[in-house]
Backbone as a ProteinNet text record, in pm:
[ID]
protein_1_A
[PRIMARY]
XXXXXXXXXXXXXXXXXXXXXXXXXXXXXXXXXXXXXXXXXXXXXXXXXXXXXXXXXXXXXXXXXXXXXXXXXXXXXXXXXXXXXXXXXXXXXXXXXXXXXXXXXXXXXXXXXXXXXXXXXXXXXXXXXXXXXXXXXXXXXXXXXXXXXXXXXXXXXXXXXXXXXXXXXXXXXXXXXXXXXXXXXXXXXXXXXXXXXXXXXXXXXXXXXXXXXXXXXXXXXXXXXXXXXXXXXXXXXXXXXXXXXXXXXXXXXXXXXXXXXXXXXX
[TERTIARY]
4577.8	4707.3	4685.5	4753.5	4740.4	4815	4744.7	4812.3	4927.9	5032.4	5146.3	5170.1	5243.1	5272.3	5335	5411.1	5476.5	5373.9	5256.3	5152.3	5064.8	5047.1	4958	5022.7	5151.5	5215.4	5204.1	5227.4	5210.5	5069.5	4969.3	4831.5	4804	4855.3	4837.1	4906.4	5028.8	5102	5025.8	4965.8	4886.1	4768.2	4700.8	4588	4631.5	4746.7	4796.8	4826.1	4889	4920.7	4793.7	4691.3	4564.4	4502.3	4504.8	4447	4522.2	4655.8	4736.3	4713.1	4704.2	4678.6	4543	4444.9	4310.2	4304.5	4401.8	4405.6	4497.9	4566.8	4659.5	4582.3	4646.9	4578.4	4525.2	4605.1	4560.4	4435.1	4438.4	4321.5	4200.9	4225.2	4115.7	4054.9	4142.5	4092.7	4007.6	4051.3	3974.8	3840.4	3843.3	3718.7	3623	3677.4	3592.3	3543.5	3590	3553.8	3420.5	3314.2	3182.5	3165.8	3268.3	3254.8	3331.6	3390.5	3463.9	3373.2	3255.7	3163.2	3109.1	3064.9	3021.8	3131.2	3257.7	3367	3385.1	3373.1	3385.9	3275.9	3154.1	3044	3066.3	3124.6	3157.4	3253.9	3355.4	3453	3385.1	3294.1	3220.7	3143.8	3081.9	3006.2	3098.6	3213.3	3310.5	3356.2	3388.9	3434.9	3324.9	3199.5	3087.8	3073.3	3083.8	3076.7	3191.2	3307.8	3427.1	3412.2	3335.6	3317.2	3251.7	3174.8	3104.7	3171	3293.9	3364.3	3500.5	3510.9	3640.9	3712.6	3639.1	3702.5	3756.9	3677.6	3723	3844.9	3855.8	3969	4088	4077.2	4184.3	4210.2	4102.2	4110.2	4154.3	4189.7	4235.3	4146.6	4173.1	4096.4	4141.2	4061.3	4100.8	4229.6	4316.6	4442.5	4413.1	4460.3	4432.1	4486.5	4592.1	4644.4	4541.5	4469.5	4367	4254.9	4211.4	4105.6	4149.7	4274.7	4323.7	4325.2	4369.3	4369.9	4227.8	4135.5	3998.5	3927.9	3980.8	3928.2	3959.7	4059.5	4105	4078	4068.3	4047.7	3907.9	3896.9	3765.9	3686.3	3617.8	3543.5	3447.6	3385.9	3288.6	3351.9	3484.3	3552.4	3567.8	3545.6	3563.4	3431.5	3324.5	3197.8	3187.8	3111.8	3102.5	3048.3	3112.1	3061.9	2944.3	2868.2	2749.9	2789.5	2720.2	2744.5	2864.1	2935.1	3056	3023.6	2911.5	2872.5	2720.1	2665.2	2520.9	2477.7	2389.2	2337.5	2190.8	2108.9	1969.8	1964.7	1863.3	1857.4	1860.3	1802	1794.3	1929.9	2027.5	2160.1	2257.4	2220	2313.9	2315.6	2435.6	2451.5	2497.2	2425.2	2460.6	2535.8	2575.6	2647.2	2567.4	2434.6	2349.5	2345.5	2374.6	2363.5	2489.1	2603.4	2728.1	2770.2	2717.2	2750.4	2707.5	2611.2	2569.3	2682.5	2787.1	2903.4	2965.2	2939.6	3000.7	2908	2794.3	2709.5	2775.2	2748.8	2818.6	2748.1	2759.6	2700.3	2772.8	2769.7	2828	2742.8	2804.9	2733.4	2772.8	2679.6	2711.6	2804.4	2895.8	2987.1	2979.6	2881.6	2866.9	2930.5	2890.7	2946.2	2923.8	2816.2	2782.6	2872.8	2952.1	3046.9	3004.4	3066.9	3034.2	3161.5	3146.3	3248.8	3210.6	3305.1	3272.5	3226.7	3151.5	3108.5	3230.8	3229.5	3346	3399.3	3309.9	3358.5	3438.2	3391.8	3463.2	3599.6	3606.1	3735.4	3829.6	3778.1	3859.9	3905.4	3815.3	3847.7	3954.7	3936.1	4031	4168.9	4170.2	4297.3	4365	4287.2	4339.8	4401.1	4331.2	4376.5	4504.1	4533.2	4654.7	4781.8	4768.7	4885.2	4995.1	4956.8	5050.6	5159.7	5274.4	5385.7	5435.3	5506.5	5545.1	5628.5	5706.5	5793.3	5731.4	5604.5	5541	5503.1	5499	5437.7	5312.3	5199.2	5069.3	5007.4	4947	4872	4723.1	4650.6	4503.8	4446.3	4356.5	4286.2	4145.1	4114	3982.8	3988.2	4049	4061.8	3925.9	3830.5	3696.4	3697.1	3646	3638.6	3775.5	3868.1	3998.8	4008.8	3899.4	3898	3987.8	3982.2	4064.6	4213.4	4254.3	4395.1	4433.6	4340.8	4368	4385.8	4309.5	4323.8	4458	4501	4628.1	4748	4734.9	4847.5	4931.4	4871.2	4954.7	5016.2	4970.2	5012.8	5132.9	5161.5	5264.9	5356.4	5459.6	5553.6	5496.3	5425	5383.3	5254	5160.3	5035.6	5029.2	5014	4992.6	4847.5	4771.2	4628.2	4587.5	4505.9	4463.9	4312.3	4267.2	4124.1	4102.8	4005.7	3982	3889	3809.6	3717	3788.3	3821.9	3905.1	3849.9	3719.4	3660.3	3681	3666.4	3688.9	3836.6	3924.6	4068.4	4111.5	4062.7	4098.7	4045.1	3920.5	3858.9	3931.1	3963.5	4032	4170.9	4242.5	4376.4	4369.3	4266.4	4250	4224.4	4142.7	4115.4	4242.7	4318.6	4443.1	4538.5	4547	4635.6	4586.1	4455.3	4397.2	4423.6	4408.2	4420	4565.8	4651.2	4792.9	4847.8	4788.3	4840.3	4949.4	5071.9	5181.6	5239.6	5210.4	5272.3	5179.6	5077.1	4984	5015.2	5042.2	5063.9	4945.5	4894	4770.4	4791.8	4712.9	4716.8	4575.5	4546.7	4419.7	4448.2	4403.6	4438.3	4346.4	4365.6	4292.6	4359.8	4293.9	4352.5	4379.6	4310.1	4332.6	4478.3	4541	4678.9	4781.3	4733.8	4824.9	4908.3	5022.4	5109.8	5253.9	5313.1	5447.2	5553	5543.8	5644.3	5643.9	5533.1	5520.4	5555.1	5559.6	5581	5725.2	5749.5	5650.3	5591.2	5481.1	5402.3	5403.6	5409.8	5399.3	5256.3	5160	5020.3	4940.5	4829	4740	4597.2	4522.3	4380.9	4298.7	4197.6	4110	3972.5	3922.1	3797.7	3678.4	3686.8	3574.8	3580.2	3464.9	3456.7	3506.4	3597.6	3648	3589	3572	3518.2	3621.8	3749.7	3858.8	3976	4075.6	4192.7	4282.9	4307.2	4386.1	4531.5	4577.3	4716.2	4820.9	4800.3	4902.1	4922.6	4816.7	4829.5	4908.1	4883.4	4959	5107.8	5138.5	5277.6	5347.2	5271	5330.4	5336	5283.7	5287.9	5422.6	5487.1	5616	5600.2	5701.8	5699.9	5681	5589.1	5554.4	5444.4	5396.8	5294.2	5153.1	5058.6	4918	4828.7	4726	4623	4488.2	4406.1	4268.9	4177.1	4085.9	4006.3	3869.8	3760.8	3630.5	3621.6	3583.6	3578.4	3439.4	3382.5	3252.9	3178.8	3059.6	2981.3	2936	2906.6	2859.2	2719.5	2695.4	2562.9	2498.7	2581.9	2532.5	2633.4	2619.8	2713.1	2849.5	2951.5	3089.3	3152.7	3278.7	3348.5	3479.3	3496.1	3624	3728.6	3830.1	3928.2	4067.9	4140.7	4280	4369.2	4461.9	4559.7	4696.6	4755	4888.1	4991.5	5100.3	5209.9	5326.4	5359.6	5464.9	5601.9	5696.2	5832.1	5892.5	5832.7	5878.3	5799.3	5708.2	5630.4	5499.1	5474.4	5348.1	5232.2	5118.6	5002	4890.8	4835.4	4720.3	4608.3	4485.8	4370.5	4271.6	4196.5	4085.7	3982.8	3857.7	3747	3719.8	3690.9	3672	3535.1	3466.2	3340.8	3259.8	3127.6	3044.5	3027.8	3038.7	3031.5	2957.9	2932.5	2871.3	2939.6	3016.7	3089.9	3042.9	3064.4	3043.7	3148.8	3119.1	3213	3339.8	3447.5	3573.1	3556.6	3575.4	3557.6	3686.6	3673.1	3788.2	3789.9	3908	3919.6	3862.6	3797.5	3736.3	3838.4
-117.2	-92.2	-8.5	-45.2	25.9	158.5	270.3	398.6	393.1	465.4	478	625.7	663	803.9	874	799.6	860.3	920.5	857.9	908.8	1012.9	1000.2	1090.9	1227.3	1231.8	1355.9	1467.1	1439.8	1548.1	1605.8	1517.2	1563.5	1651.3	1608.7	1685.9	1821.1	1819.4	1943.3	2037.9	1982.9	2063.8	2128.2	2050.2	2103.4	2219.8	2203.6	2307.4	2436	2420.8	2537.7	2610.4	2535.3	2596.2	2673	2613.1	2679	2807.4	2801.7	2919.1	3029.5	2991.3	3091	3156.5	3077.5	3132.3	3230.1	3219.5	3308.9	3427.3	3433.1	3542.3	3672.8	3787.7	3917.1	3946.1	3912	3939.6	3860.4	3729.8	3646.4	3692	3730.1	3775.3	3903.3	3995.4	4121	4096.7	4003.2	3971.5	3910.3	3814.7	3746.8	3839	3941	4031.4	4150.7	4167.9	4283.3	4258.2	4325.9	4302.7	4373.4	4449.3	4528.5	4470.3	4351.6	4289.3	4265.2	4210	4181.5	4309	4410.2	4534.8	4600.2	4593.5	4650.5	4574.2	4440.9	4360	4396	4416.3	4454.9	4594.4	4683	4816.8	4809	4722.7	4706	4652	4557.1	4503.8	4614.5	4702.8	4814.1	4910.3	4940.4	5030.3	4972.6	4844.2	4778.5	4781.1	4759.3	4762.5	4901.6	5007.1	5143.6	5170.2	5118.1	5144	5088.4	4980.4	4920.5	5017.5	5112.4	5207.8	5345.7	5350.2	5478.2	5472.8	5400.2	5378.7	5506.6	5605.6	5731.4	5805	5807.8	5875.2	5806.7	5675.6	5598.8	5601.5	5679.8	5692.6	5561.6	5485.8	5366.7	5238.7	5241.8	5120	5084	4968.9	4931.8	5013.1	5014.4	5080.3	5018.4	5102.3	5056.4	4953.4	4829.9	4727.7	4763.1	4845.7	4887.9	4972.1	5055.1	5138.8	5052.1	4954.7	4865.1	4786.6	4740.4	4663.1	4747.2	4872.6	4961	4985.7	5010.5	5039.7	4918.3	4798.4	4677.7	4674.6	4752.4	4744.2	4869.8	4986.6	5110.7	5110.5	5131.2	5126.9	5255.5	5263.5	5385.7	5427.5	5330	5362.1	5441.1	5422.1	5488.9	5638.4	5683.8	5824.8	5902.3	5835.9	5904.8	5956	6062.7	6117.1	6014.8	6009.6	5923.8	5992.8	5915.3	5968.8	6084.6	6197.6	6313.7	6396.9	6358	6429.3	6559.2	6562	6681.4	6683.9	6804.5	6820.3	6792.4	6692.1	6658	6621.2	6646.8	6601.1	6450.5	6403.2	6261.7	6170	6216.6	6129.4	6115.5	6199.1	6189.8	6106.8	6075.6	6005.5	5855.8	5796.8	5652.2	5601.9	5508	5451.4	5320	5259.3	5132.3	5024.5	5037.2	4935.1	4944.8	5063.3	5076.6	5136.8	5123.5	5177.1	5107.7	4987.6	4919.5	5003	5094.9	5183.8	5276.2	5285.9	5366.1	5314.8	5187.9	5126.8	5128	5194.3	5212.7	5314.3	5304.4	5388.7	5523.1	5602.5	5736	5823.5	5955.6	6045	6046.5	6075.9	6080.6	6206.6	6267.3	6390.1	6361.6	6456.9	6443.1	6565.7	6652.9	6774.1	6894.6	7015.3	7141.6	7160.5	7099.6	7113.4	7036	6942.9	6867.1	6720.1	6648.7	6507.3	6424.5	6294.4	6197.6	6150.1	6156.1	6133.2	5990.2	5976.2	5846.1	5757.7	5630.8	5543.7	5536.5	5529.8	5523.8	5648.4	5764.7	5889.4	5890.4	5840.2	5830.3	5739.7	5625.3	5531.7	5595.8	5664.4	5727	5834.5	5923.9	6033.2	5979.3	5878.1	5818.2	5751.8	5681.9	5617.7	5720.7	5832.7	5933.6	6004	6000.4	6065.5	5992.9	5865.5	5785.8	5785.4	5752.6	5757.6	5651.9	5684	5590	5593.2	5488.4	5471	5586.8	5652.3	5760.3	5897.9	5907.6	6036.6	6110.6	6243.2	6329.9	6388.7	6371.3	6412.4	6517.8	6618.3	6719.6	6695.8	6694.6	6687	6818.1	6876.8	6997.3	6957.7	6974.5	6937	6803.2	6800.4	6675.2	6612.8	6697.8	6647.7	6541.3	6424.8	6313.6	6251.6	6266.6	6202	6074.4	6033.1	5904.6	5905.1	6010.9	6014.6	6009	6081.5	6077.7	5938.6	5870	5733.6	5637.6	5656.7	5572.3	5599.8	5725	5759.9	5710.8	5707.8	5682.7	5559.6	5440.8	5323.9	5326.8	5418.4	5420	5509.9	5602	5703.1	5717.2	5796.7	5820	5916.1	6019.6	6128.8	6190.8	6214.6	6283	6410.8	6524.6	6652.4	6691.2	6710.8	6736.5	6863.4	6945.3	7075	7078.2	7126.9	7144.4	7282.3	7355.5	7491.5	7494.9	7389.5	7385.2	7317.1	7391.4	7336.7	7209.2	7205.2	7087.8	6961.3	6973.8	6858.2	6819.5	6919.7	6892.5	6815	6856.7	6790.4	6648.1	6632.1	6498.7	6403.2	6449.3	6362.8	6324.6	6420.9	6391.8	6287.6	6297.2	6198.8	6059.6	6051.1	5921	5861.5	5944.6	5895.8	5842.5	5913	5869.4	5739.8	5730	5610.3	5486	5500.3	5385.1	5356.1	5460.4	5437.3	5480	5585.6	5637.6	5741	5693.8	5776.5	5873.6	5855.3	5940.4	6051.8	6083.5	6191.9	6314.1	6427.4	6553.9	6644.7	6710.7	6787.1	6934.1	7019.5	7162.1	7218.4	7316.2	7389	7522.4	7536.7	7655.9	7665.9	7771.3	7791.8	7707.2	7600.6	7508.1	7568.7	7675.3	7742.3	7784.2	7816.4	7866	7754.1	7631	7517.8	7513.3	7443.7	7425	7419.4	7534	7536.3	7464	7476.3	7416.2	7264.5	7206.6	7060.4	7008.2	7099.3	7058.7	7073	7070.1	7057	6915.9	6902.8	6779.9	6704.7	6573.4	6488	6486.9	6500.9	6507.6	6581.6	6638	6713.7	6669	6642.8	6608.1	6709.3	6764.9	6863.3	6799	6793.1	6719.2	6811.9	6932.7	7026.9	7103.7	7154.5	7218.1	7361.7	7391.9	7528.6	7589.6	7721.1	7788.5	7793	7777.6	7777.7	7701.2	7672.6	7601.2	7698.6	7677.3	7772.4	7781.2	7897.7	7914.1	7870.1	7895.9	7851.3	7699.7	7624.3	7479	7435.5	7502.7	7471	7498.4	7609.4	7645.1	7540.1	7479.4	7384	7241.9	7223.2	7093	7076.3	6963.5	6937.5	6926.6	6960.1	6927.4	6776.3	6739.3	6598.3	6554.4	6647.8	6614.7	6630.4	6591.8	6592.5	6635.9	6714.6	6752.8	6702.5	6653.7	6613.1	6700.9	6773.1	6874.1	6888.5	6893.6	6927.5	7078.1	7119.1	7261.7	7295.5	7405.4	7448.9	7530	7579.7	7662.3	7583	7655.1	7591.7	7533.5	7422.1	7361	7328.4	7292.7	7245.3	7144.5	7109	7010.9	7075	7008.2	7049.1	6940	6956.7	6854.8	6816.3	6685.2	6636.3	6671.6	6744.1	6797.3	6747.2	6704.4	6663.6	6777.8	6815.3	6919.1	6852.1	6847.4	6787.9	6898.3	6887.5	6982.6	6910.4	6949.6	6882.1	6903.8	6824.5	6838.9	6973.8	7037	7170	7280.4	7241.5	7339.6	7378.3	7333	7365	7290.6	7358.8	7302.7	7274.1	7153.9	7117.8	7069	7089.6	7046.5	6973.6	6882.6	6820	6768.6	6774.5	6728	6580.6	6503.5	6360.6	6308.9	6383.4	6329.4	6439.7	6447.3	6540.8	6490.9	6580.9	6544.3	6653.5	6627.9	6728.8	6723.8	6827.5	6837.2	6958.8	6954.9	7074.2	7177.3	7305.8	7410.2	7416.5	7459.6	7483	7606.4	7588.2	7698.4	7778.1	7910.6	8000.8	8073.7	8115.9	8199.5	8337.6	8397.6	8530	8641.7
12489.7	12553	12677.7	12781.9	12908.8	12901.8	12951	12957.1	13054.5	13021.9	13112	13136.8	13241.5	13267.7	13148.7	13064.1	12948.8	12853.4	12841.1	12750.3	12818.5	12949.1	13020.2	13043.2	13067.7	13107.8	13003.5	12873.2	12775.1	12774.2	12790.6	12791.1	12913.2	13028.9	13152.2	13139.6	13084	13064.1	12971.9	12865.6	12772.1	12845.4	12932.2	13007.6	13097.1	13161.5	13251	13173.1	13054.6	12972.5	12931.2	12888.5	12847.5	12962.4	13082.5	13200.2	13231.7	13228.3	13258.4	13156.8	13028	12924.8	12943.2	12984.1	13001.8	13118.3	13209.7	13324.5	13303.9	13189.4	13164.3	13149.3	13182.4	13172.2	13033	12927.6	12791	12757.5	12785.8	12756.7	12837.7	12964.1	13048.7	12992.7	12946.1	12890.6	12767.6	12680.9	12560.1	12595.6	12688.3	12723.7	12797.7	12867.2	12944.6	12863.3	12740.9	12660.1	12590.3	12634.4	12573.2	12439.2	12397.4	12275.7	12157.6	12175.4	12066.1	11945.9	11970.5	11860.1	11795.6	11874.3	11809.6	11726.3	11771.9	11692.3	11561.9	11568.5	11447.1	11347.7	11395.7	11307.5	11250.1	11331.2	11282.8	11165.1	11176.1	11068.4	10943.2	10959	10843.6	10772.2	10849	10790.1	10717.5	10779	10714.9	10581.9	10580.6	10457.9	10352.2	10393.9	10299.4	10237.3	10319.5	10266.3	10169.3	10204.3	10122.5	9980.6	9966.3	9833.5	9735.2	9789.7	9704.3	9706.9	9757.1	9769.8	9704.2	9594.2	9530.6	9495.2	9440.6	9400.6	9522	9630.7	9752.7	9811.2	9790.9	9842.4	9747.3	9642.4	9542.4	9470.3	9450.2	9366.8	9432.8	9558.5	9625.8	9743.4	9806.4	9925.2	10045.7	10149.2	10273.4	10326.8	10377.8	10435.5	10545.3	10532	10632.8	10770.9	10776.2	10906.4	10980.9	10907.5	10968.5	11025.4	10947.3	10993.5	11116.6	11116.5	11230	11357.9	11346	11463.2	11512.6	11420.3	11461.1	11519.2	11493.5	11557.9	11707.3	11748.6	11887.4	11969.4	11905.9	11982.3	12044.2	12175.7	12243.5	12221.6	12109.7	12074.4	12186.2	12252.4	12357.7	12472.2	12493.3	12604.1	12580.6	12457.5	12425.3	12426.6	12465.9	12484.4	12628.4	12652.9	12788.7	12887.4	13003.5	13110.4	13179	13253.8	13322.4	13412.8	13396.7	13480.7	13440.8	13336	13295.7	13223.1	13153.3	13078	13069.8	13071.2	13059.9	12916.6	12900.2	12768.8	12783.6	12680.4	12684.3	12705.7	12775.2	12811.9	12690.5	12576.4	12457.7	12387.3	12425.5	12364.8	12447.8	12570.3	12658	12628.7	12636.8	12628.1	12763.8	12818.5	12948.6	12928.5	13039.8	13031.2	12961.2	12962.1	12900.7	12748.6	12693.3	12547.6	12484.6	12552.8	12498.1	12369	12344.6	12219.6	12099.4	12119.8	12010.6	11966.4	12047.9	12009.4	11881.3	11848	11730.2	11609.8	11621.8	11504.1	11412	11282.8	11186.1	11171.6	11274.9	11274	11375.1	11355.1	11455.5	11581.4	11693.8	11821.3	11896.9	11970.2	12044.4	12162.7	12188.4	12302.1	12392.8	12367.7	12447.6	12380.8	12427.7	12378.4	12229.1	12177.1	12036.8	11942.5	11994.8	11914.3	11904.2	11811.5	11791.3	11776.6	11800.1	11762.3	11622.6	11530.2	11389.2	11361.5	11254.9	11203.5	11179.6	11222.3	11205.2	11061.6	10963.3	10825.1	10788	10834.3	10804.2	10872.5	10996.6	11066.2	10987.2	10942.3	10864	10733.6	10664.9	10536.8	10553.1	10650.4	10668.9	10707.4	10792.9	10833.5	10714.5	10634.6	10513	10419.2	10398.6	10304	10349.4	10477.9	10528.9	10484.9	10446.8	10404.3	10510.7	10631.3	10743.2	10731.6	10788.8	10801.5	10945.8	10985.5	11125.1	11179.5	11095	11142	11134.9	11098.3	11076	11204.3	11191.3	11291.8	11229.2	11297.3	11242.9	11333	11272.2	11345.7	11325.8	11436	11429.8	11481.1	11404.1	11445.4	11485.8	11613.5	11666.1	11736.7	11855.1	11930.9	11959.3	11998.5	12028.3	12135.9	12101	12196.2	12222.8	12128.1	12138.5	12057.6	11993.9	11923.1	11800.3	11717.7	11597.2	11632.5	11735.1	11777.6	11824.3	11891.3	11938.7	11821.5	11715.3	11596.5	11528.3	11526.5	11463.7	11544.4	11674.9	11764.5	11729.4	11705.6	11674.7	11534.9	11450.2	11310.7	11284.7	11377.9	11354.1	11475.5	11458.9	11569.2	11671.7	11624.2	11712.8	11662	11754	11721.1	11804.1	11736.8	11803.8	11778.4	11882.7	11864.1	11937.4	11871.2	11924.5	11940.5	12055.7	12081.6	12142.7	12092	12140.7	12262.1	12281.3	12395.7	12512.2	12618.1	12726	12788.8	12809.7	12875	12792.1	12661	12574.1	12571.5	12569.9	12567.2	12691.9	12807.9	12933.9	12936.4	12893.1	12896.2	12801.7	12680.2	12583.8	12634.1	12691	12743.5	12855	12937.4	13044.8	12988.7	12883.6	12821	12762.5	12692.7	12631.7	12738.2	12850.4	12958.5	13021.7	13042.6	13103.7	13019.1	12887.6	12798.3	12763.8	12767.3	12746.1	12611.7	12550.5	12424.5	12456.3	12464.2	12516.4	12414.7	12286.4	12184.2	12136.3	12215.6	12180.6	12267.1	12201.5	12271	12242.5	12346.5	12332.3	12367.9	12302.1	12329.9	12322.2	12407.5	12400.5	12333.6	12209.9	12131.8	12010.5	11932.3	11807.6	11699.2	11655.9	11560.6	11424.9	11389.5	11260.9	11246.1	11359.2	11359	11363.3	11380.9	11384.8	11511.6	11502.7	11618.5	11568	11535.1	11474.6	11557.9	11690.6	11777.9	11771.2	11732.2	11725.6	11586.2	11487.6	11349.3	11305.5	11173.7	11066.1	11061.2	10985	10990	10857	10868.4	10749.7	10697.3	10789	10747.8	10854.3	10810.5	10898.7	10870.6	10976	10961.6	11040.1	10974.8	11037.5	11050.7	11173.6	11198.5	11220.4	11165.4	11167	11035.5	10992.7	10860.5	10864.5	10774.1	10758.4	10632.4	10633.5	10515	10403	10441	10343.9	10406.1	10327.5	10377	10452.3	10581	10660.5	10612.3	10572	10527	10629.9	10762.1	10857.8	10856.5	10829.3	10825.1	10701.6	10589.4	10467.4	10490.2	10558.9	10586	10673.2	10766.1	10859.8	10805	10685.5	10619.8	10549.6	10571.2	10506.8	10355.3	10278.4	10136.2	10119.3	10031.9	10017.1	10112.1	10196.7	10295.7	10242.8	10325.4	10284	10400.2	10366.9	10462.9	10413.1	10507.4	10477	10560.9	10495.5	10564.7	10497.5	10575.2	10516	10495.6	10375.5	10341.9	10288.5	10341.2	10292.8	10396.5	10361.8	10454	10577	10684.8	10807.1	10789	10858.3	10870	10734.9	10639.4	10510.7	10456.4	10330.8	10274.5	10249.9	10299.2	10269.1	10183.1	10148.3	10070	10138.8	10155.8	10204.4	10099.5	10141.8	10048.1	10082.7	9981.2	9998.1	9951.7	10038.6	10006.5	10000.8	9883.4	9867.4	9846.3	9920.9	9906.4	9840.3	9719.1	9646.1	9708.6	9665.7	9716.7	9678.2	9575.3	9534.1	9603.7	9694.6	9768.9	9704.5	9582.3	9515.7	9583	9590.9	9659.5	9558.8	9565.6	9482.8	9573.8	9532.2	9611	9522.2	9585.3	9513.2	9613	9572.7	9655.9	9627.5	9734.9	9714.2	9759.7	9848	9901.8	9967.8	9942	10018.1	10161.1	10258.2	10400.1	10476.5	10603.8	10690.4	10826.6	10858.3	10984.1	11063	11193.6	11274.6	11232.6	11249.6	11203.7	11288.7	11225.4	11295.6	11384.9	11514.8	11609.9	11617	11610	11617.3	11751.1	11793.5	11912.1	11881	11977	11954.9	11978.9
[MASK]
++++++++++++++++++++++++++++++++++++++++++++++++++++++++++++++++++++++++++++++++++++++++++++++++++++++++++++++++++++++++++++++++++++++++++++++++++++++++++++++++++++++++++++++++++++++++++++++++++++++++++++++++++++++++++++++++++++++++++++++++++++++++++++++++++++++++++

């Protein structure tokens, strides 16, 4: 049968749509992102670790919302850029090896601080039990990565960093990428941020020798805090602090961990 314009036109129209879609900003961004595959492998590793961490996960699988967010957050963007901070040459990641940002290990970000291991970020975020209307406090902004992971999951993220250089750098990253619901402060995180609270949940990304009372006070009834507790430079324990609706506080340890110490103002 001879082709007629009636049969050709739908095919031509389909070709045009495909071409236009391939040129759209979203499609271009996806095709130009060299870190899509490393992020996917990072998620596979996190899920594999989670299979052996049932007790720490409170008996269930990792929150799929957390995994979905971590599939998209550009972890590599939260590492120091060349010349941004003085670091030994063996700690620096250049444009050629930034994919290592998605390996399941902590990485140095300068000033004696690190960006946490992806599995630990996923675990802590999962344990917070975030909801879309929540306000969350983060103690220890660091690189800004944990706040970026929280941002799509909640209404508001308040994050505190005591090292000014890290606070400025993280705020710049958040602005560049477009995390509009993150509010930042340079202060002593032990004291919390009363003006930004009270909080549905609090995450502390540095090890404290004890659970800070000001943070417990700023936690809403029914709220939860996740914090590593223990001596400096040794094994600590990831600790869940639950505040009942009656104000009673209970704690329990879920996993041995190793975090940099919580820095206090002098």
